[in-house]
N, C-alpha and C positions, 0 to 999 in steps of 0.2 A: 269682707268688710274693709273699711279704710281706717288704718291705724296711724295716729300721730305719735311718733317715737321721739321722746324728749331726752336729750343728752346734755351733759355738762363736762367739757374737757375730754371728750372721747370721740366716738363714732359721729360722722364718717371720716374724721381726720386719721391720718396714717399712724399716729401714736396717741396715747392717752388711756385713761382708765376705762374699763368695760368695753373697749373697742372690739376685741375679739368676740366677746359674748354677744354684743349687739349684732355684729356681722353674721354670726352663726344663726341668731334668731331670725333676722330678716331673710337670709338665704334659705333657711329651713322651712319658712312658711310662705311659699310662693303663691298660695291661693288667696292671700290678702294683699291689699295695696298699702304701701307705706309712704307717709310723708315724714320727712326728718326735720326736726327743729333742734339745732345744735348751738350750744354756747361754747365758745373757744376760750382758752385760758392763757395763751401767750402768742406773741408774734412768731416764735419759732414753730409752734404747733401749726399755725396757719401756713407757714412757708413749706412745711412738709407735704402739704396737699391732702387729698382725699384718697381713700381706698376705692377700688373699682366697684361701683354700685350695680346691683342686679336690675333687670328691666322693670320689675314691679315697684321700684322706688320712683314715684311719680314726681316728687317735688322735694327740694332741699332748701331750707331757710337757715341762715347762720347769723350769729351776732357775737361780737367780742365782749368779754367781761374784763379784759386786761387793759384796754386803752384808758389813759387818764383823761377825764373830762376837762381838766384845766390846761391841757396841752403840755404838761411837764411830766417827766418820769416820776413814778410813785416813790422811788427811793431818794429823790432829791427834790429841791425846790420848795422846801417848807415855808420860807418867807413869802413866796409867790402864792402858795396855797392859802396862807393866812390872809394875805391882802385880798384874795378873791372872795373868801368867806366873809370878811368884814365889810367889803363894798357891796355885797349882795349878789355877785355873780351874774349880773345882767338879767335877772328875772323880770319878765314882762307881764305878770298876772295883774288883772284889774282888782279893784277893791273886793268884789264878791269872791273872786277866786282866791285872793290872798287869805280871806277869812276861812274859806273852805280848807285851804292848805294848812293854815295854822291849827284849825280844829282837829284835823286828821293827824298831824304830826304830834300834837299834844296828847291825843289818845294813845298813839303808838309809844311815845316817850314815857307816859305814865305807866303803861303796862310793862315796859322794859325795865324801868327803874324800880318798880314796886315788886318785881319778882325776887324771891329770896335767893341770894347769890352765895349759897353755902359751898358750891363747887363739888359736892359729894354725890347727891342723888338728884337727877334732873326731875323737876316737877312735871306732872302730866299736862299742865296748862289749862286746867278747868277753873271756873269761877270768874270773878269780875275782871281779873287781869287778862284772861283769854278773850272776854267780850270786848274790852278796850282794844286789844291787839287786832282782832278782826275788823272792828270799826275803823281803826286807823289804816290798816293794811289795804282793805278793799276800797276805802275812801280815796286813798292816794292812787290806787289803780284806776278808778273811774275818772279821777281828775286828769291823770296822765293820758287816758284814752280820749278824753274830750278836748283837753287844752294843750297837752304836751308840756315841755319845759320842766318836767319833774326833776331831772338830774341836776339842773341848775338851781332849782329852788331848794333841793336838799342840801346844797352846799352854801346856802345863804346865811347871813347873820341871824335871820329870824329862826332858823333851825337850831343854831347853836344856843340862842337865848332860851328857846323852849326846852332843850335838853338840860340846860343848866338849872332852870326852874324846877323841872321834874326831879332832878337828882337832889334838890334841896327840900323837896316837899316831904311831908310826914308819910311814913310808910316805905320810903326808899331804903334799900339795903345799905349796910354800914360801909361796905367797900365803895359802892356807887356814890355815897355822900362825900367821900374824900376826893372825888374827881376835881381836877383843876381845869382852867380854860383850855390848856393844851390838850388835855384828855378829851374834852368835848369836841375840839376841832378834829382830833384824830378819829373819834367815833363817828362824827358826822360824815367824814370822808369814807369810812368803811361802810356806813349805812347806805350811802348813795351807791357804792359799788355793788352791794348785795342786792339792792332793790332795782338795779338797772333793768331786769326783765320786765318790770312794770311798764317801762317806757317803750317797749318794742311795738312794732306795727303788725304783730301776728294775730291780734285779737279782732279779726274781721270775719264775716260770714263765709268768705271764700278761702280763708286760711284755716286757723284752728277751728273755726265754726263749722267747717265742712267735714271734719273727721268724725267717725263713729265712736272712737275710743282713744283716749290719751294714755300712753304708756310711758311713765317717767322711769328712765334707767337708773336713777338714784334719787335720794331725797335732796333737800336743800334747794339750791338755785334752779336745778333742772325741773323740780316739781312746781315751781311758781307759775310757769305758763299753763300747766295743767289745772292749777287752782282757778286761774282766771277763765280758762275755757269752760270749766264747770260753772263758774259764776255767771258768765255772760251768755253761754249757749246751752248749758245743761249737759255738756259732754262728760260721760263717766270717766273717772280717773283710776288708773292702776299704777301702783308704785312698787318697784322692785329695788331692793337694796342687798348688795353682797357685803357691804360694810356700812355701819350707821354713820351718817355725816356728823351728827352731834358728838358721837364718841371720838371721831377723828379730830373734831375741833378741840375737845378736851385734851387729847393727847398732844396736840400741837401747841396749845396755849402756853405752856411754860417756856417754849423756845421762841415765842413771838417777841417782837421788839416793843410791844405796847406795855404800858404799866398795868398794874392790877385793876384799877377802875375800868379801863377800856376792855380788858379781858373779861371782866365780870359783865359789862354791858353787852358785849358780843355773845357771851354764853347765854345770857337771858334772852336775847333776841332769837338765837338759834333754837333754844328750848321751846319758845312760843311758836316759832315757824314749824318745827317738827311736829308739835302737837296739832297744829292746824292742818298740816298735810295728812297726817294719819286720820284725823277726824273727817276729812272731806273725801278721802280715798274710798272707792267702792271695795277695794281689796288691796292688801299690803302683803307682798311676798318677800320672804327673807331667804338669803342663801344658805342659812344654817340656823340651828336653834340658838346659838350664841347671839347672833344678830337679832333673832326674834325676841329674846329676852330684853335686849336693849330697847327695841321698839316699844315693848310693853312699858318699860320704865319711862319712856318718853311720851306715853299717852295712847299708844295703839290699842285698839279693842281686840282681845284675843279671838273673838268670833269673826273678825274681819281679817285675820292673818292666815298665811299658809306658807309652809316651807317648801321651796323648790331649789334643789341643789344645782349649782352651776355645772354645765355639761363639759366634759373633756373629750377630746378626739382620741378614742381608744385605739383606733387603727394605727396610730403613730408608734404604739408600744407593743403591738401584738407579737412581733417577732421576738422581742426580748422576753416577753412573758412566757414563751414556750421553752426557754432555755434556762437552766439552773446553773448558777455559780460560774457563768462564763468568764467573769472578770476576776475571779479569785475569791475563794471562800474566806480568806484571812484579811480581806480588805473592807474597811469602813468607807462609806461615801457620803459626802455632804454636798447638796446642790441648792443654790439660791443666790440672792443678792447679798453681798457682803456689807453689813451695816451693824451698828451696835445692838439693835433689837434682836439680831440673830444669835448673839452671845457665843461667838466662836472662841472667846477666851475660856469660857467654861468647858467647851468641847476639847480644846487643846490640853487643859489640865486633866480632863477625864481620860484622854487618850494616853497621857503619861502613865496613869494607873493601869490602863489596858495593856500597855507594853510590858509592864512588870509581870503581868500574868501571862501574856501571850507575846513573847519576844519577836515573833515573825509578823505581827499585825502591822498593817499600813493604814494610813488615813489619806484619802484623796479629796481635796476641797475644790469643787467646780463652781466658779462664779466670778463676778466682776463687781467692783464697788458700785453702790448706788450713786445717784447724782448728788453732787455737793462735796465740798472740801472735807467735811467731817467724816464721810464714808471712806474717802481716800486715806485720811489719816488713820482711821481704824484699821484698814487693810495693812498699812505699813506696820502698825503696832502688832497685829496678829503675826505677820511674817517674822518680826523681831523676836516675839515670844516663842514661835516655833523653832527658830534657830537656836535660842537659848535652851529650850527644853530638850531638843532632839538634835544635837550636833551631828554632822555627817559621820556616818558609821561605815568603815571599810571592812570588807570581809576578809582581807588579807593584807600582808605587808606591802604589796606592790599594786594594790587596786585603789581606785578612787572611791572616797566615801560617798554614800547616798543617804539622804535624809528619809526617814519613814513617812514624813508629812510633805505633801506636794500641793501647791496652789496652781490650778490649771484653769484655762478658759475653754469653753466648748467651741468647736469649729476647727480644731487642729487636725493633723493627720491621724492621731491616735483616737481622738474622740470627736468625730465629725458632727454629731448631732446629739440632742438631748437624750434620746433613748440609749445611746452608747454610754453616756455618763452614768445612768442608772445601772447599766449592765456591767460596769467596771468593778463592782463589789458585791459581796454577799449580804451585807447589812447596810441599810440606809438610815442615817441619823439626822434628826431635827432637834436643834438645841435652843430654840427661840425662847425669849422671855415675853415677847408680845407677838401675837399672831391672830389673824382673822380666820379666813378659810384657807387651810394649808394646801395650796395647789401642788407644791412639790411632793407632798405626802401622797396625794391621790395619784400623781404620776408614777411614783415608786410602787404603789399598790397595783397599778395597771401593768407594771413590769414584773409582777409576781415576786416582789422582794419583801423580806422581813424587815421591820422597821423598829427603831427605838426613838421615842419622841418625848418631849416635855409636855406637861399638862397645861397648855395655854390655849386660849381661843376655842376653836371648834375641833381641836385635835382628837379628844376622846370620842366625840360624835362621829368623826370621819373614820377613825380606827375601828371602833365597834368591837373590840376584843381580838382583832387580827394582828396586833403588834404590842410591844411593851411600852408602857408610859411611866415616866418618872417625874418627880417634882422639878420645876425650873430652878436654875441657880444652885444645882446640887451635883457637882462633878462626880462625887463618889457614887451616887445612885446611877448616874449616866454610865459610868465605867462598869459597874457591876452588871447592868442590863446588857451592855455591848459584849462583855466577856462571856456571859451566859449563852448568848446566841452564837458567838464565834466557836464555842466549844461543843455545840449541839447542832450538827447539820440537819438531822431529821426534823428537829423542831423548826429550824429555819425554813425548810421545805414546806412543812404543814402551814406555818403562818403565811408564807408567801402565796401559797395556793388559795388560802382563805381570803387573803387581802385582795387578790385579783378577782375572785368571784364577787366579793362585796363591791368593789369599784365598778365592775361591769353591770351590776344590778342597779346602783344608785347614782353614779357620777358620770354618765355618758351624755353626749349631745342629744341622742335620741330620746332619752327620758326627759330631758329639759324641754325639748320641742313639744313632746306629747303633752306635758303639763301645761304649757302656755297655749297650746292649741285648744285645749279644753277650757282654760280660764277665759280666753277671748270669747268663746261661744257662750259660756256661762254668764259673763258680765253683759254682753249685748242682749242676751235673752231677757234679762231683768231690767234693762234700761228702758225708760219711756220712749215712745215713738216721737221723733222730732220731724214734723211735717214741713216740707219746703213750701215757700210762699206761693209758688206757681202750681202746687199740687193740691190746693184746697179751694173750695168755693167761697162765696161771699159770707156764708155762715161758719166758715172754718172747718167744714166737713171735707173729708178726702174725696177727690175726684177719681172715679173709677178709671183705671187704665191710664192715669196721667203719666205714670212712669212705667216703661216696659220692664218685663221680668229680667231681661238681659242687661239692664242698665248698670247693674253692679258687677257684671262679669267683665274682666279685662279683655279688650279686643277692639277692632275697628268700629264696631257698631256703637261704641260709647262716645265717639268723636262727633262734634257738632257738624251737621250737614245743612245745606240750604234747603228751605222748605219749598216743595213743589206742588203741594195740594191746595194750600190756601193759608190765609193768615191764621196764626194760632195753632196750626197743625203740628203735631209732634215731629221732630226731625226724622225719627225712625220710620215714619209713615210716608215719607216723600218717595214717590215712585221714581225709580231710576236714579235717585240721588246718590246711592252708594251700592257697591256690589253686595250681593247676599252674604250674610255672615255664615261662618261654618256652623254645621248642625251642633246643637247643644243638647247634651243628655240631661233630662229632667228627672232621672231616677233618684233614689235615696242613697246611692252609693257615692264614692269619692271620685266619680268621673269628672273630667274637666272638659273645656271646649274641644269639640272634635272627637271625643271619645265614644260617642254613641249616635244612633240614628233616631232617637225618640224625639 
């Protein structure tokens, strides 16, 4: 079948979220044809180029979400943005289209402003608010498809006035009612950016209308083209989330530069969008149960949900998994990106307690700071704390002191790759206070290592009884668990073996591919038949043999050929127009082209 893979800030670019997972999915299902529809997030991402694509990726369509439509950088030029919004931004709609646009924006704004903005539990999006949202959302999509110019209209003075009126109307949330003109200007700019997928030229019969199934690799903006493909062409939509976009928005909101009214409006919009995505999706897959519960809070129907764990390349860690304590049984290892959410401060304080109980213990921290100045500052603070808690200790009067805590990066002569980092210790520690799906924990399990982790995100679900779990922000509990494993090598060995067996059963690439191979077939078997215009007669009934059986199989016979029999004759029937195709096996097995003589 033909799959339209929808991505946001990832595949096929060389860096970005879910890039590796998408690449493994596409390469692992060569029996399907993939069309990629990718949204990019920055100029730097586009400059890095694409990964090498397999042969069964037939088409790639990309669109940037980072370019400012007013021609100025987003971080500067506020006066110019204000002037553009007040002057109307060059919108060229006629009177009828202006009325349509105003009606749709009014419905959208009313739904956004009327949503309760408590900021605690996202509403499922049912009721009049959801109806107004869908009316405005799809109305703007149809207007953009017919007339264009939506991105300019959303930055016009008319949009700002409609938003202001909706925020003052009865039923608007208290925080929304306090919005100023500056807040409405900022939200109008953000709304235009989020709704840019509505203005793309992907919604044509030969583009998204030609795929059999849309698979959105995340919620949010990536799923918008899938919503419109279902709306315009009836293409079924599959949504996969390894982290809920709405939860990510809530976590990032306190650090945003917007005021409380703008944050409330954006939260309301993303809540309504998430509910619509889950309502229209034929199936929603979650990377873990933690994500699945968030999806249900945002309106997903449990009957239309399924948990599919992300796959890891187990072969990278097979050699380490066969070796016990090669890096030292008295060594604790931490691996990951160094940032405040990882709570290395608590880990260092916990290790101070471990050293009192086990004086020969060591702590090796493998990682680099995440992007941004805050992460670099945090790393410097961690280094300073380690130097204060663990001054260099010399074993003799004439030897140089060595600290029991080291900060290292993977790629050096001692630790050339990730597997060697996990092999460097007997116990792997995870000290996070915020975590989604703990990839580093799965990698350590594949290496057959005993683990001590904090109870956050999907940690308990991943561990499943094969490691020790303690409360977050509790250095004493973390220290006690680490000390217990350091003193009991037999227990470490049992937990490590059980962890490796669990990881090989649940978290491999093979199980992930098998799950989606079955999901694709299941969804397409329940989807209504979409008949091509040239494959039906005047009464709309299908023409017998209008499309050959091999039309859906990749190969030279699917390429257009000049007709040689007569007008209207199928291309494949042209005598001598193309060389004979390879024999195709028509049995019920998994044979491919050229595998049989039937």
